[in-house]
C-alpha positions as CSV (number, residue, x, y, z in Angstrom):
1,M,2.1,-15.7,-15.0
2,E,1.1,-13.1,-17.6
3,N,-0.3,-15.6,-20.0
4,Q,-2.8,-17.1,-17.4
5,F,-5.2,-14.3,-17.8
6,D,-7.5,-13.9,-20.6
7,Y,-9.9,-11.3,-21.6
8,I,-12.6,-12.1,-19.0
9,D,-10.0,-12.3,-16.1
10,K,-8.8,-8.8,-17.1
11,Q,-12.4,-7.4,-17.6
12,I,-13.3,-8.8,-13.9
13,L,-10.2,-7.0,-12.5
14,Q,-11.0,-3.8,-14.2
15,K,-14.6,-3.9,-12.9
16,L,-13.2,-4.7,-9.3
17,Q,-10.7,-1.9,-9.3
18,L,-13.5,0.6,-10.0
19,D,-15.8,-0.8,-7.2
20,A,-14.5,-3.7,-5.1
21,R,-18.0,-3.9,-3.6
22,K,-19.6,-4.7,-6.8
23,A,-21.8,-7.8,-6.8
24,Y,-20.4,-10.8,-8.7
25,S,-23.8,-11.1,-10.3
26,Q,-23.7,-7.5,-11.6
27,I,-20.1,-8.1,-12.9
28,A,-21.4,-11.3,-14.8
29,S,-24.4,-9.4,-16.1
30,E,-22.2,-6.5,-17.3
31,L,-19.8,-9.1,-19.1
32,K,-22.7,-11.3,-20.2
33,V,-21.2,-14.3,-18.7
34,S,-22.6,-16.8,-15.9
35,N,-22.5,-15.8,-12.1
36,S,-20.6,-19.0,-11.4
37,L,-17.8,-18.2,-14.1
38,V,-17.1,-14.7,-12.3
39,H,-17.2,-16.6,-9.0
40,Q,-14.7,-19.2,-10.4
41,R,-12.4,-16.6,-11.9
42,I,-12.2,-14.4,-8.8
43,K,-11.5,-17.4,-6.8
44,K,-8.6,-18.2,-9.1
45,L,-7.3,-14.7,-9.0
46,I,-7.5,-14.8,-5.2
47,E,-5.6,-18.2,-5.1
48,L,-2.9,-16.8,-7.5
49,G,-2.4,-13.8,-5.3
50,V,-3.5,-11.5,-8.0
51,V,-6.1,-10.2,-5.8
52,K,-4.9,-9.8,-2.2
53,N,-7.7,-8.0,-0.4
54,A,-10.9,-6.0,-1.3
55,E,-10.6,-3.0,1.2
56,F,-12.0,0.4,1.7
57,I,-9.6,3.4,1.1
58,L,-9.8,5.6,4.1
59,N,-9.4,9.5,3.7
60,E,-6.5,10.3,6.0
61,K,-7.2,14.0,5.9
62,K,-10.9,13.5,7.0
63,L,-9.5,11.2,9.9
64,G,-7.4,14.1,10.9
65,Y,-4.1,13.2,9.7
66,K,-3.1,16.4,7.8
67,T,0.6,15.6,7.3
68,K,1.6,13.1,4.9
69,S,5.5,12.4,4.5
70,Y,8.0,10.0,3.0
71,T,10.8,9.3,5.1
72,G,14.1,7.7,3.9
73,I,15.9,5.7,6.6
74,R,19.7,5.2,6.8
75,L,20.9,2.2,8.7
76,R,23.9,1.8,10.9
77,E,24.6,-1.6,9.1
78,A,22.6,-3.6,6.7
79,R,22.2,-6.3,9.2
80,F,19.6,-4.2,10.9
81,A,17.3,-3.9,8.0
82,K,14.9,-6.7,9.2
83,S,14.6,-5.7,12.8
84,V,14.2,-2.0,11.8
85,M,11.4,-2.8,9.6
86,E,9.9,-4.9,12.3
87,A,10.0,-2.1,14.7
88,L,8.6,0.3,12.0
89,E,5.6,-1.9,11.7
90,K,4.7,-1.4,15.3
91,I,4.4,2.5,14.8
92,K,0.6,2.9,13.7
93,E,1.3,6.2,11.8
94,V,3.8,4.2,9.5
95,T,1.4,2.8,6.8
96,E,4.0,1.5,4.3
97,C,7.7,0.6,4.1
98,N,9.8,-0.5,1.4
99,Y,13.4,-1.8,1.2
100,V,15.0,0.4,-1.5
101,S,18.3,0.9,-3.3
102,G,20.4,4.4,-3.1
103,N,21.1,6.5,0.1
104,Y,18.5,4.9,2.1
105,A,17.8,1.3,2.9
106,I,14.2,1.6,3.8
107,F,11.5,4.2,2.6
108,A,8.5,4.8,4.8
109,L,5.1,6.4,4.3
110,I,4.2,8.2,7.5
111,F,0.8,10.2,8.2
112,A,0.6,12.4,11.2
113,R,-1.9,14.8,12.6
114,D,0.4,17.9,11.9
115,N,4.1,18.6,11.7
116,E,4.6,18.5,15.5
117,H,3.2,15.0,15.6
118,L,5.7,14.0,12.8
119,K,8.5,15.6,14.7
120,N,7.4,13.3,17.7
121,I,7.2,10.1,15.5
122,L,10.6,10.7,14.1
123,Y,12.3,11.8,17.2
124,E,10.6,9.6,19.8
125,Q,10.0,6.5,18.0
126,V,11.9,6.0,14.5
127,H,15.2,7.6,15.8
128,L,15.2,5.4,18.7
129,I,14.9,2.1,16.8
130,N,18.2,0.3,17.2
131,G,20.0,0.5,13.8
132,V,18.6,3.7,12.5
133,A,21.5,5.8,11.5
134,G,19.3,8.8,10.4
135,T,16.4,10.0,8.4
136,D,15.3,12.3,5.7
137,T,11.8,13.3,5.3
138,F,10.0,14.8,2.5
139,I,6.6,16.3,3.3
140,C,3.9,15.7,0.4
141,F,1.7,18.7,-0.1
142,D,-0.7,16.8,-2.1
143,T,-1.2,13.6,-4.1
144,G,-1.7,14.3,-7.8
145,F,-3.0,10.8,-8.5
146,K,-2.8,7.2,-7.3
147,R,-3.9,4.2,-9.0
148,N,-3.4,0.4,-9.3
149,I,-1.1,-1.0,-12.1
150,S,-2.6,-1.2,-15.4
151,I,-4.2,-4.4,-16.5
152,E,-3.4,-5.2,-20.1
């Protein structure tokens, strides 16, 4: 798949990473290509699944979620992985879940209003999911940086 992307594709992706709201005509102007070429290329990138969604990034702290944590979830048995993942998806404060290797089967990103709220999420929701054997939670003090994968 890597060879499917030429210089123009990569430039378009870089521009969209900086501002997903940027008008296609503005991208075309900056790259000195036609507007229709930019439309065609973005359509191709969407169809290939390279671009999944143009979205706004919400500031969790400004919305009142002061506690960010990563929670490692151990399962009673591996066969519970799918059902546990489906149950976690129903908890609105769980914003990301990944199947992982090592001591945990699942790693979840959880946002809470404060530590008390986080405790309630864990004890009253996560720990009650059938198949969860236990959790270890790591409080995130701050995010040093976050970025998309490099476009080369």
